[in-house]
Structures are given as C-alpha cells and as structure tokens.
C-alpha positions, -999 to +999 in steps of 0.1 A: -364-781-575-393-806-578-417-799-607-452-811-598-467-835-624-502-822-617-510-791-637-533-762-631-563-761-652-564-721-650-560-702-682-526-689-689-526-651-683-500-632-700-500-598-685-475-593-657-463-564-637-428-550-644-402-570-625-390-536-610-424-530-594-416-547-561-384-527-558-406-496-553-426-495-521-458-476-526-484-489-552-491-464-579-515-460-609-486-469-632-484-504-614-520-512-623-518-500-660-507-535-673-538-553-655-571-562-668-597-534-662-617-555-637-585-560-617-575-523-618-611-515-605-610-540-577-575-528-566-585-492-565-618-500-546-599-521-519-575-493-512-540-505-524-530-472-541-506-451-524-498-479-496-467-499-492-467-533-507-477-558-481-452-586-472-473-603-445-505-604-427-522-621-398-558-626-387-580-647-365-613-663-374-643-677-355-672-696-368-684-732-378-668-759-396-678-795-410-653-822-412-669-840-442-701-843-462-729-854-439-714-843-408-730-816-385-715-782-380-690-776-352-677-746-335-642-737-346-617-707-342-585-703-363-556-681-368-532-675-397-500-658-408-492-654-446-460-640-461-448-628-496-429-626-519-413-656-501-446-674-501-456-691-469-489-698-453-494-711-416-531-717-407-541-733-374-576-743-366-593-758-335-628-776-340-649-788-312-665-820-325-697-829-306-690-798-285-665-817-265-636-832-284-611-805-297-596-813-331-565-793-340-557-787-377-525-773-390-522-763-428-488-751-438-472-742-472-436-734-474-407-738-499-431-755-525-446-780-502-480-781-484-489-803-455-521-808-436-517-822-399-546-831-378-543-840-342-569-849-315-565-830-281-535-815-297-517-848-288-527-877-309-520-877-346-551-883-367-539-874-402-507-862-417-514-855-455-485-844-479-479-848-516-486-830-549-523-825-542-515-807-510-487-786-525-510-772-550-540-769-527-521-749-501-505-728-526-539-718-543-554-712-509-525-686-503-535-671-536-572-668-525-560-654-491-539-626-509-569-617-531-590-612-502-568-597-477-534-585-493-538-580-530-507-558-533-488-591-525-498-601-560-480-572-578-450-593-584-435-612-615-445-645-602-482-635-607-499-631-640-532-617-650-558-622-678-590-606-688-621-627-689-650-600-693-662-568-677-669-588-644-640-612-640-603-618-645-580-647-641-549-647-618-521-672-619-493-678-594-460-697-599-438-709-570-412-737-568-422-751-601-459-751-592-485-733-612-521-725-597-546-700-608-582-690-601-610-667-614-618-635-595-654-621-599-658-582-595-689-562-593-694-526-610-681-510-577-649-532-577-662-554-548-654-591-551-683-616-549-656-643-546-627-665-559-631-698-577-604-725-586-601-760-598-566-765-583-576-781-550-585-816-541-611-829-515-619-862-499-641-883-521-674-886-502-681-921-516-645-935-512-626-916-485-595-934-493-592-913-524-592-875-533-610-858-561-602-827-579-632-804-577-643-767-581-636-748-548-650-713-542-649-687-513-680-663-518-679-632-497-711-615-486-699-594-456-673-567-459-655-543-434-632-514-436-600-519-416-573-493-416-589-476-448-589-508-466-620-528-478-616-564-466-639-594-460-657-595-426-663-631-431-670-656-457-676-693-467-656-721-483-676-744-506-669-775-526-689-780-559-690-819-559-707-843-583-732-849-555-739-811-552-727-781-532-708-788-500-702-757-477-677-768-451-666-734-434-686-704-424-662-679-408-659-645-396-628-623-390-621-616-353-623-578-349-589-563-343-570-593-354-563-583-389-528-566-392-503-562-421-466-564-423-462-581-389-429-599-383-432-636-372-420-628-337-451-608-332-473-640-338-490-655-308-474-688-295-493-722-295 
C-alpha cells in the first residue's frame, strides 16, 4: 500500500460511527448520536433516517465550464457514477470549446489512485495526469459528492467527524493510506450552503507547468427533492486563488438522472 507524502490540512476529527453501523441497513437516530449537532441536523434534513445506506449513485449534469483562468465559458455535459464503501468515482465530461471542438475529460478515482485524462474529439490525448496531487484531489471530490448526494455513504469507520461551531462541522475520509477532509456549512434548517477543502490542486495561472494547492469550494444555491431526499439541483465549483476567485463550473442536475444503489451494469455506455 502506498502512503501519500502529501498530507491533508483538515483538522483531525475524532468522532466516528460504530464499526458495526454499516452491518445494519437502515439509518437510525442511534447512528447519528456520535456526530456533531450540525451534522445530525443536516442528515435529518436531507432525509437519510429510515433509508437503507447508499452504496452507489449516478447522475448527469448540464451547464457551462471554463478550462482555465481567463478562458470563456463553454457548454458542457457530464455524467458520473460513485460507489462506497469501496470508494470509486467515475466522472466523464464533454466540453464544446468555441462551440465546435469537443473536449472529453475523464476523472477517475479507484484503489487509492486518481487520474485525469483529456482527449480532443474523444480520439487524441491532450493530457493524462496522475500522481499524489490527483490521488488526493479525486478522493476529496468523492467526499464532496457524498456530502451532496449520498451522505449515508459517510456513516462508515473510514469517516470521522468534528464539531466546529453551531453552523459547521469537519469531515475526514481515509482510503488506501490517504487522508482528506473538508468543512461543511449548515444553516439553521440543516440545508448545506456548501463544502470547502484545501486538499485539491489546480493549474497555476502564472506558470501552467506547475500546480498549486488552493482552497476549493462547491457552494449550492439551488435545491430539489428527489424520492423524498433533499439534494442539490445544481451548483458551482470555485477555486480561491491568490489572484482572486475563479469559478470554473456552473452545473445543473439533469432531471430524472439521479438514482441510488444502481449496479455498474446499469450505467450508460460510452
């Protein structure tokens, strides 16, 4: 097992669910008892109580995307499939640059490793990025996805929780020797304004040959109810860079695309 030399800057939460929790199927109040109060408020509000623990979910996105600082917005569409407690994230996006050139991006996290593959016309390889930064970046993105769409996936021993204040808590995830974390904000109703982490790297706008570690956040301002669950209807992805805020994704969930506990065989083909 490879241990990543890059360490999370997240606080080190100490509250963890009982290891026997995942052996039971439905989430109960007893499962929430060890967690910080803002986390309990959030999990009740989004509708996890009484439901079986999620082990996978899929969804599709449409919206707009920017490849780098200073570039214009382009139309995009994406789909993804996440699993747990065996953590895997498969995210595929198509971006139309200048409304003509299709760029295909494939972000993958599996078995402790992350990868970002970019191809033009789905034929010519433009980038194939791997390494410690991508291992942690893809893992913390899985964590963000779970917070937003399948929070019962986090009620496992690999996840730890810590109180911050009445409106926030920290959550930390360990997988294959990696440790990542983020801060989750919660309003008085239990609704999430967003997720923030320092465990991702982005292209340096000044020197594109290098990557820099920066704050990354996914604020949510649109919500929907799907199958009795409160989930984001859309959201944004933002880097807080030394040069200022850089919003690079503005996406909405395709209606009818979100489903839980879907086997891989039910995923659409390329």
